N, C-alpha and C positions, 0 to 999 in steps of 0.2 A: 504493499499499500504506499502510495506517495503521501508522506505526512506533512511535507512542507512545500511552499510556494514561494519563489524568489520574486520580490516586488523591487523595482528600481527606486533608489534612494539617493539623495544628494545632500551631504552634510554641508558643503559650502553654500548651497542655495539656501539651507535652512538658516545659517547664520546671518545672511543678508535679509531673509525673511524676518527674523526676530528683530533685527535693527530697525525695520520698517514698522513692525507691529509689536512693540514692547509692552504688551497688555497681557495679564495673566488669563488663565483658562478657568479661573473659578466660577462655579455656577452661581447665579443669583437666587438667593432665598426667596421664596414666593410668600406673599403676604396673604395666606388663606388659612391661618391658624385659628382655632376655636379659643376665644378668651378664657372659658371655663377650664379647658384642657390645660391651658398655659398655667393658670393658677394651681391646678392639680400637681402639675410637674414641679412648680417651684416649691410646693410643700413637701413633695415626696423627696425630691433631691436633697433638700435640707435635712431631712431625717435620715436618709440613706448614707450620706457622706458629710458629716458635721463640718469637716474642715473645707468643704467646697465653697468657692466664691464664685457666684454665678456672674457671667459677663453678658450673656445674651442667649435667647432661645430662637433658633431657626426652624421654620417649617420647611421640610424638604418635599419636592414634587412627588415622591413615591410614598406620601402619607406617613412620614416620619417626622418627629421632633428631635432636634439635637440641642441639648442644653450644654453651652460652651462655658468654660471657666478655668480656674486653676484649683488644685487641692491635693490631698494626699491618699491614695489607695495604698501606696507603699509607704509605710511609716518612715518619716524622715526625709522623704523626697517629695517636694512640692513643685509640680510642674502642670502644664497644660492637661486638661481633662475634657472628655466628651461623654455625655450620658444620654443614651437613645431611649425614646419612648415611641410607642406605636400610635396609630391614629385615634385610639381611645384614650391616649394619656397614660397607658400601662407601661412600666419599666420593661426594657428589653436588654440593655447592656450598658456597662460602664467601662471606659477605657482611659488609662493614664499614659501620657507620652514619656518616653524615656529617651531623650536626645543624647548624642554622645557628648554633648558639652554640659550636661546636667550636673549640678553640684551634688556631692555625696552619692554619685552613682557609679563611681569607679570600681568598687568591688562587685557591684551587681552586673555590670558590663563584662568584667572578667569572668564571672560565674557563667553568663550566658554564652559567650563566644570564645572564651579562653584567651589568655594573654597574647598568644602568637597571632590572633586574629583581630585584636583590639583596633588597629589601624584601619581594618576593612569594615568596621562596624559603622552602619549609617545611623540607626536608631531603632526603637522597639515600642511596642505598646503592651501595657499589662492589662489584661481583659477579663472582666467578670461578666457572666450572662446567666440567663435563666436556663439555658440548654446545655451547658458544659461546666466542668470544673475550671477553676482560674488558669489562665495559661499566658504565655508571652508570645507575641507575634513579632519576630526579628527580621529586620531588613539590613542587607549588606551593600555596600558601595557598587558591587558587581551587578546588582539587580536581584540577587537571590533573595527569596522570602520563605521563612519556614517557622513552624510553631514549636515551642518548648512547654513542657509541663512545669509545675511549681518546684520540681526538683532539678530543673534545667536539662532534662533529658529530651532529646528530639522526638516528637510524636510522628507516628507512621503517616498520619494525616491530620489536618485540623479538625476542630469540632463539627459535628453534624447537628443542625437545629431539629431534625426529625430523625428518630430512632429507626434504623434499619434501611435508610435510603441508599447508603453505599454498600450495594450488594457485591458479591464476588464477580457476577457477570458484568455489572456496570464498571467496576473498577478495572477489570480486565480489558473492557472495550476502551476506556479512557487511555489506558497504557498503550494500547495498539494504534491509537490515533495521534497521541502527542508524545514527543520524545523528552525523556528525562523529566517527566511531569511530576509535580508536587501538589496534592490537593489541599488547599487551605482551609475550605469551609464547604459545607453542603446545606442546602435549605430550599424552601419551596420557591419556585421560579415565578416570574411575572405572568408567564403563559399558563393557561388552565391546565391542571392536572399534569404538571411537569415539575422536575426537581432541576436545580442549577448548582454546579460545583465551581467555586473559584479556583483557579490553577494558575501555576507558574510553569513554563515549559521552554524548551529550546527550539530555536528556528535557524534558518540559514544566516539571518541577519544578527540575532541576539542570543545569547546563552540563557537569558531569563526574560520570557515574554509572559506578561500578565494577560489573563483572559478568563473566560468562563466556558463551560461546556453544559448544554442542556439535554436532558433525557425525559421521556414520558414516564408516567408512573409504572408502566409495564417494563421499563428498562431499555426502550428504543431510543436510540441517538436521534436528536431533533436538530441541533446546530451547535457550531463552535464559534466563539466570538473572540477576537483579538482586540485588546483595548489599545487604540492607536494614540497613546498619550505620552510617548517617548518622542519628543520632537526632534531628537537627533536623527530619527530613522523615518520620518514622514516621507511618503512618495512625493517627488518633485511636482507632479501634476496635481496632487491633491493640495500642495502648498499654494500653488498658482491659483487654483480654484477658490480657496479661502481669501487670497489676497485680492482677486478680482471682486470680491463680494464684501469688502469693507474690513477685512482682517479678523483676527481671533476674537475681537470684542463682540462680534456678531454670532459666534458659534458656541455651541455646547460641547457634547461628546462626540468623538470620531472613532467608529469601530469598523473591523473588517470581519465579515461573516462568512462561514462556510456551512451549507446545508446540502440536502438532497437536491434541492432546486438549482444549486449553483454557488458561485462565490460573488461577493460584492461589498462595496463600502457603504456603510450607514453614517450618514452626516446629519447631525442635529443642529439647528439654528436656535439662538437664544429666545426667539419668539414662539418656539415650540414646534415649528415645521421640521420635518424629517424627510430627506431625500435619500435615494439610493442610487449608486453608480456602479457599473461593472468594472472589470480589471482594465479595460480601456478608457475608463473615466467618462463613460457615456451614461447619462441619466436614464434609469429604469423607470418606466411609467407604471 
């Protein structure tokens, strides 16, 4: 099976592009939150994490709330935190950032990656959630991402939000489609009656490509998505398309999808419109 596809990229063109459009890719929080739910979240997060200093609450377009601030889930380490709530204001997950520059984190970073890999460490999150034991999500400068349990042992895969969704047959199929794959998380997909698995895998372009792979509840492969957020490796034609339409400020997520129907780019505008383009960068109606 041909697992990978070579897509033309231009690093030099990218640098010129970023000089022209030096605007970040951060999505704009939508002002659609329910005031009652916001008050519930404020009360809950104050009880759940007494050290938490709330900065703001963002409503996300996938019906989630993010309570942003600083606090201590790890005793003695006060850093940025994000506490997630669902559309009903119910707690889902808390995570504390562990940047390489964090004060009082030297021993913790050494425990996570080892002294020999300290310079390769980019950052980590300590995560508590309703669906798993606490764990560390570690990111390296190379792009590698993996999960550690509280004893700093590498987990075979990240947590599954729903028990039993990572069956042997599904895992075997994921490994057959993606090279050097590590499964970071499994949960219910946006598509009805489907599960999605967040993954990191190798391609012809990079050693660690982030994406997701989606299966039906019956274990049938639905599609694979490459997250095109590594701007060092955006296709040149795609950069030109973005430039001709006002630059990064007008765009949201860029993805590359593979499914039984074919392969295409999915391009999301900040106004909510989404278009598809084939590998020749022709719009698909």
